[in-house]
C-alpha positions as CSV (number, residue, x, y, z in Angstrom):
1,M,200.4,37.2,163.4
2,E,203.4,39.3,162.6
3,K,206.1,39.5,165.2
4,T,206.7,43.2,164.6
5,F,204.3,46.0,164.0
6,D,204.5,47.3,160.4
7,P,202.7,50.7,160.5
8,A,203.3,51.5,156.8
9,A,201.5,48.4,155.7
10,I,198.6,49.0,158.1
11,E,198.3,52.7,157.3
12,S,198.2,52.1,153.6
13,R,195.6,49.4,154.0
14,I,193.3,51.6,156.1
15,R,193.8,54.5,153.8
16,D,192.8,52.4,150.8
17,A,189.7,51.3,152.6
18,W,188.7,54.9,153.4
19,E,189.2,56.0,149.8
20,E,187.3,53.0,148.4
21,A,184.4,53.8,150.7
22,Q,184.6,57.6,150.0
23,A,184.5,58.0,153.7
24,F,185.5,61.7,153.6
25,R,183.5,62.8,150.6
26,A,181.4,65.9,151.2
27,G,177.9,66.2,149.7
28,R,177.0,62.5,150.1
29,P,173.3,61.9,149.2
30,E,172.4,60.5,152.6
31,R,173.5,63.8,154.3
32,A,171.7,66.1,151.9
33,Q,169.6,67.5,154.8
34,A,172.5,67.6,157.3
35,A,174.1,70.7,158.7
36,P,177.1,71.8,156.7
37,Y,180.5,72.1,158.3
38,S,183.7,73.0,156.5
39,I,187.3,73.9,157.0
40,V,189.7,75.1,154.3
41,I,193.1,73.6,155.0
42,P,195.8,76.3,155.3
43,P,197.5,75.2,152.1
44,P,201.1,74.2,152.7
45,N,203.7,75.8,150.4
46,V,205.1,73.6,147.6
47,T,208.6,74.4,148.8
48,G,209.6,71.0,150.2
49,S,208.2,68.6,152.8
50,L,205.9,69.1,155.7
51,H,207.3,69.8,159.1
52,M,206.1,69.2,162.7
53,G,204.0,72.3,162.7
54,H,201.9,70.9,159.8
55,A,201.5,67.6,161.6
56,L,200.2,69.4,164.8
57,N,197.9,71.9,163.0
58,N,196.4,69.3,160.7
59,T,195.8,66.9,163.6
60,L,193.8,69.6,165.3
61,Q,191.7,70.2,162.2
62,D,191.2,66.4,161.7
63,I,189.9,66.1,165.3
64,L,187.3,68.8,164.5
65,V,186.1,67.4,161.2
66,R,185.9,63.8,162.4
67,Y,183.9,64.9,165.4
68,R,181.5,66.7,163.2
69,R,181.2,63.8,160.8
70,M,180.3,61.5,163.7
71,K,177.6,64.0,164.8
72,G,176.0,63.5,161.3
73,D,177.1,66.9,159.7
74,D,177.9,67.2,156.0
75,V,181.6,67.8,156.4
76,L,184.0,69.3,153.9
77,W,187.7,69.5,154.8
78,Q,189.0,71.2,151.7
79,P,192.6,70.2,150.8
80,G,195.1,72.1,148.6
81,T,198.6,73.4,148.2
82,D,199.9,77.0,147.8
83,H,202.3,78.2,145.1
84,A,204.2,80.3,147.7
85,G,205.4,82.9,145.2
86,I,209.0,84.1,145.9
87,A,209.7,81.1,148.2
88,T,209.1,78.6,145.4
89,Q,211.0,80.8,143.0
90,M,214.0,80.7,145.3
91,V,213.9,76.9,145.5
92,V,213.8,76.5,141.7
93,E,216.5,79.1,141.2
94,R,218.8,77.2,143.6
95,Q,218.2,74.1,141.6
96,L,219.1,76.0,138.4
97,M,222.3,77.3,140.0
98,E,223.4,73.8,140.8
99,R,223.4,73.2,137.0
100,Q,225.0,76.6,136.3
101,E,221.7,78.0,134.9
102,H,220.1,81.3,135.6
103,R,216.4,82.2,135.2
104,R,217.1,85.4,133.2
105,T,219.1,83.4,130.6
106,L,216.5,80.7,130.7
107,G,213.6,83.1,129.9
108,R,210.3,83.6,131.6
109,E,208.4,80.9,129.7
110,K,211.0,78.1,130.3
111,F,211.4,79.2,133.9
112,V,207.7,79.0,134.6
113,E,207.8,75.5,133.1
114,R,210.5,74.5,135.6
115,V,208.3,75.9,138.4
116,W,205.4,73.8,137.4
117,E,207.6,70.8,137.2
118,W,208.7,71.5,140.8
119,K,205.1,71.9,141.9
120,A,204.2,68.5,140.4
121,E,207.1,66.9,142.3
122,S,206.8,68.7,145.6
123,G,203.0,69.1,145.7
124,G,202.6,65.4,145.2
125,K,205.0,64.6,148.0
126,I,203.1,67.0,150.4
127,V,199.7,65.4,149.5
128,E,201.1,61.9,150.1
129,Q,202.4,63.0,153.5
130,L,199.0,64.4,154.5
131,K,197.4,61.1,153.5
132,R,199.9,59.1,155.5
133,L,199.0,61.3,158.5
134,G,195.5,60.1,158.0
135,A,194.1,63.6,157.2
136,S,190.4,63.0,156.4
137,C,190.2,65.6,153.6
138,D,187.9,65.2,150.6
139,W,190.7,64.5,148.2
140,S,188.4,64.6,145.2
141,R,188.3,68.4,145.7
142,E,192.1,69.0,146.0
143,R,193.1,72.4,144.6
144,F,196.2,74.4,143.9
145,T,196.3,78.2,144.4
146,L,197.2,78.8,140.7
147,D,194.5,76.6,139.3
148,E,192.5,78.4,136.6
149,G,189.4,78.8,138.6
150,L,191.2,80.2,141.6
151,S,193.2,82.5,139.5
152,R,190.0,83.8,137.9
153,A,188.6,84.4,141.4
154,V,191.6,86.4,142.4
155,V,191.3,88.6,139.3
156,K,187.6,89.1,140.0
157,V,188.1,90.1,143.6
158,F,191.0,92.4,142.6
159,V,188.7,94.2,140.1
160,Q,185.9,94.4,142.6
161,L,188.1,95.8,145.4
162,Y,189.3,98.4,142.9
163,R,185.8,99.4,141.9
164,D,184.8,99.6,145.6
165,G,187.7,102.0,146.3
166,L,189.4,99.5,148.6
167,L,192.4,98.9,146.4
168,Y,194.5,101.7,145.0
169,K,197.8,102.3,143.2
170,D,200.3,104.6,144.9
171,K,204.0,105.6,144.4
172,R,205.7,104.9,147.7
173,L,209.0,103.7,149.0
174,V,209.2,99.9,149.4
175,N,211.7,97.4,150.7
176,W,213.3,96.5,147.4
177,D,215.4,93.4,147.0
178,P,217.9,94.0,144.2
179,A,218.8,90.3,143.9
180,L,215.2,89.1,143.5
181,H,214.0,92.3,141.7
182,T,210.9,92.6,143.8
183,A,209.4,94.5,146.7
184,I,209.2,92.5,149.9
185,S,207.1,93.0,153.1
186,D,208.4,94.4,156.4
187,L,208.1,90.9,157.8
188,E,210.7,89.6,155.3
189,V,213.3,92.2,156.4
190,Q,216.2,91.3,158.7
191,Q,218.0,94.2,160.4
192,V,221.7,93.3,160.6
193,E,224.3,95.3,162.6
194,V,227.3,96.1,160.5
195,K,230.6,97.9,161.1
196,G,230.5,100.7,158.6
197,H,231.5,104.4,158.4
198,L,230.0,107.8,158.9
199,W,231.3,110.2,156.3
200,R,231.2,114.0,156.8
201,F,230.9,116.1,153.6
202,K,231.1,119.8,153.1
203,Y,228.3,121.3,151.0
204,P,229.1,124.8,149.7
205,I,226.6,127.5,150.7
206,V,225.5,129.9,147.9
207,D,224.1,133.4,147.9
208,D,220.8,134.5,146.3
209,A,222.4,134.6,142.9
210,G,223.6,131.0,143.3
211,E,227.3,131.9,143.7
212,E,229.3,130.1,146.3
213,T,230.1,132.2,149.4
214,G,233.1,130.3,150.6
215,D,231.1,128.9,153.6
216,Y,230.0,125.3,154.0
217,I,227.5,123.2,156.0
218,V,228.8,119.8,157.0
219,V,226.5,116.8,156.6
220,A,227.0,113.3,157.9
221,T,226.0,110.2,155.9
222,T,226.5,106.4,155.9
223,R,225.5,106.2,152.2
224,P,227.6,108.6,150.1
225,E,226.4,107.1,146.8
226,T,222.8,108.4,147.4
227,M,224.0,112.0,147.8
228,L,223.5,112.4,144.1
229,G,219.8,112.3,144.8
230,D,219.8,114.8,147.6
231,T,217.1,117.5,147.4
232,A,217.6,119.3,150.7
233,V,219.7,119.5,153.9
234,A,217.8,119.4,157.1
235,V,218.7,120.9,160.5
236,H,216.7,120.9,163.7
237,P,214.6,124.1,164.1
238,E,216.0,124.7,167.6
239,D,219.6,124.1,166.7
240,E,221.3,127.5,167.3
241,R,224.2,126.6,165.1
242,Y,222.1,126.6,162.0
243,K,219.1,128.9,162.6
244,A,220.6,131.6,160.4
245,L,221.1,129.2,157.6
246,V,217.5,128.0,157.3
247,G,216.1,129.1,154.0
248,R,219.5,129.4,152.4
249,R,220.7,127.1,149.6
250,V,223.7,124.9,149.0
251,R,225.2,123.6,145.8
252,L,225.2,119.8,145.8
253,P,228.8,118.7,145.1
254,L,229.5,116.5,142.0
255,V,226.1,117.5,140.6
256,G,225.6,121.2,140.8
257,R,222.0,121.0,141.9
258,L,220.9,123.9,144.2
259,I,219.0,122.5,147.2
260,P,217.5,124.3,150.3
261,I,218.5,124.1,153.9
262,I,215.2,123.3,155.8
263,A,214.2,123.1,159.4
264,D,212.7,119.8,160.5
265,E,212.6,118.0,163.8
266,Y,213.7,114.8,162.1
267,S,217.3,116.1,162.3
268,D,219.0,115.2,165.6
269,P,221.3,117.9,166.9
270,E,223.2,115.2,169.0
271,K,223.8,112.9,166.0
272,G,226.7,113.5,163.6
273,T,226.9,117.2,162.7
274,G,223.3,117.9,163.4
275,A,222.8,118.5,159.7
276,V,221.6,115.6,157.5
277,K,221.3,115.3,153.7
278,I,217.7,114.5,152.6
279,T,217.3,112.0,149.8
280,P,213.5,111.3,149.6
281,A,213.8,108.6,146.9
282,H,216.2,106.5,148.9
283,D,215.4,106.7,152.6
284,F,212.1,106.1,154.4
285,N,212.6,108.9,156.9
286,D,213.7,111.3,154.2
287,F,210.6,110.4,152.2
288,E,208.4,111.6,155.0
289,V,210.5,114.8,155.4
290,G,210.2,115.3,151.7
291,K,206.4,115.1,151.9
292,R,206.3,117.6,154.7
293,H,208.4,120.1,152.7
294,G,207.3,119.4,149.1
295,L,210.7,118.2,148.0
296,R,211.4,116.6,144.7
297,L,212.2,112.9,144.5
298,V,215.4,112.0,142.5
299,N,216.0,108.3,142.1
300,V,219.6,107.5,141.2
301,L,219.5,103.7,141.5
302,D,218.0,101.1,139.1
303,P,216.3,97.9,140.0
304,Q,219.7,96.1,140.2
305,A,221.0,98.8,142.7
306,Q,223.3,100.2,140.0
307,M,223.7,104.0,139.4
308,T,221.4,105.4,136.8
309,L,222.5,108.9,135.8
310,A,223.1,109.4,132.0
311,A,219.5,108.9,130.8
312,N,217.9,110.0,134.1
313,A,215.6,113.0,133.5
314,E,214.9,113.4,137.2
315,F,218.6,113.5,137.9
316,H,219.3,116.2,135.3
317,E,216.2,118.3,136.0
318,G,217.2,121.9,137.0
319,V,220.9,121.2,136.8
320,D,223.1,123.2,134.4
321,P,225.5,121.1,132.3
322,S,229.1,121.4,133.6
323,P,232.4,119.6,133.4
324,E,231.9,118.4,136.9
325,L,228.5,116.9,136.1
326,A,229.9,115.3,133.0
327,E,232.7,113.7,135.0
328,T,230.3,112.4,137.7
329,V,228.0,110.8,135.1
330,S,230.8,109.2,133.1
331,T,232.6,107.9,136.2
332,L,229.6,106.6,138.1
333,D,226.8,105.7,135.6
334,G,226.1,101.9,135.6
335,L,228.3,101.2,138.7
336,D,227.1,98.9,141.5
337,R,226.1,101.0,144.5
338,F,229.0,99.9,146.7
339,A,231.6,100.5,144.0
340,A,230.0,104.0,143.5
341,R,230.1,104.6,147.2
342,K,233.9,104.2,147.2
343,L,234.4,106.5,144.2
344,V,232.0,109.2,145.5
345,V,234.2,109.4,148.7
346,E,237.3,109.6,146.6
347,M,235.8,112.3,144.4
348,M,234.7,114.3,147.4
349,E,238.2,114.0,149.0
350,A,239.8,115.1,145.7
351,R,237.7,118.3,145.9
352,E,238.7,118.8,149.5
353,L,235.0,118.4,150.5
354,L,235.6,115.4,152.7
355,D,235.5,116.7,156.3
356,G,236.2,113.4,157.9
357,V,235.1,109.8,158.5
358,D,234.3,107.8,161.6
359,D,233.8,104.2,162.3
360,H,230.1,103.6,162.8
361,K,228.0,100.6,163.8
362,H,224.5,100.7,162.4
363,M,221.6,98.5,161.4
364,V,221.4,97.6,157.7
365,P,218.2,95.9,156.2
366,H,218.8,92.5,154.5
367,G,216.3,90.3,152.6
368,D,215.6,87.2,154.6
369,R,215.5,85.0,151.5
370,S,218.3,86.4,149.3
371,G,220.5,87.8,152.0
372,A,221.0,90.9,149.8
373,V,221.2,94.4,151.3
374,L,217.8,96.0,150.6
375,E,217.2,99.4,149.0
376,P,214.3,101.7,149.8
377,R,213.0,102.1,146.3
378,L,210.3,104.4,144.9
379,T,207.8,102.3,142.8
380,D,204.2,102.1,141.9
381,Q,202.6,99.4,144.0
382,W,199.0,98.2,144.7
383,Y,197.7,98.7,148.3
384,V,194.6,97.4,150.0
385,D,192.6,99.5,152.5
386,A,192.9,96.8,155.2
387,K,191.6,99.1,157.9
388,T,188.2,99.3,156.2
389,L,188.1,95.7,155.3
390,A,188.8,94.6,158.9
391,Q,185.8,96.4,160.3
392,P,183.2,93.6,159.6
393,A,185.6,90.9,160.9
394,L,186.1,92.9,164.1
395,A,182.3,93.5,164.4
396,A,181.6,89.8,164.0
397,V,183.6,89.0,167.2
398,R,182.1,92.0,169.1
399,D,178.6,90.9,168.2
400,G,179.1,87.3,169.2
401,K,178.8,86.0,165.6
402,M,182.3,84.5,165.9
403,N,183.7,83.0,169.0
404,F,187.3,82.4,170.1
405,V,188.2,79.3,172.2
406,P,189.7,80.2,174.6
407,K,188.1,83.6,174.9
408,N,191.2,85.5,176.0
409,W,192.5,85.2,172.4
410,E,190.0,87.9,171.5
411,K,192.5,90.4,172.9
412,T,195.2,89.3,170.5
413,Y,192.7,89.4,167.7
414,F,191.7,93.0,168.4
């Protein structure tokens, strides 16, 4: 007898015995008439190793499937791993950066090859960890979420949802990560407080003929670079300072676009000057204001968060060519948003249209993976009618077809 306990040797011996006996195989002939019982393992991401949460969760599942097996049920605990999308991409990109490589220079095909290489390495490690935990899965049925059969199923469901009117395409503002070049969910956004500035700009008021009157309305903004996409100035309908200006127009500095002064409760009389520039294509709140007032959307940033002006039809629509517009385009086109911000302020100051600047703490959204400052970006995206799809699942609990243990978790579910 060994003086010390060697768990690794004992675990591997027991595991080999289980596998040889096909102890966890579903659909065994002797259980052809048995009641079926199945659990699909929440597939771990192929982004590294398992953690304590996996050990806990899989132990709870293992208890259930082993209990059902001992009762004589035909049990399937379906194992698999998940491609994890952006998370896996980030891991592979970090590996490339260590070798001074970049996915864009590598090319899509070669990059995908690297991703599959990583999957083979990491996915195998994860499965080995699960086996060492003693997870009684039917390993003969192991799957990966990008396997051909599963990918076909995804396409089939996508098409079916579209035909049923439960999936639709819409142009909306999304959280855009300019480092990853992708839209990300609200759950992946980190709001970070930063010490910034609040600039006050003077927008010239024009008469009915479009000529400047010599008067100005002062707007406050934390993002001067987006003013090139302004399509309105908003004031609160009850703000006495601006009531007489509602319905008038201003000439957008640096561009020449004539935009209306509108009344909307979004504007806060107590914040800044009480007048805010409205840029529907670059701000979530402004987007809603724009929908209420039928404003145009003028996008002035490309997917890399660089200024896109020269070949931008939206930007030039309704704007007469002028030396000022030409200077703006030649100075700012192609610049990074933060470099453009600095130059816009300088250009406004040179025209004596900078009314002032204050230090200002505010929350700025960052991507939790890339750390990049996010941009609200207008793109075509696919959306699922989750409210309609959720109704049968909610009804199943209300009708007693599905039960929660303990029952008080129903409140969280609803």
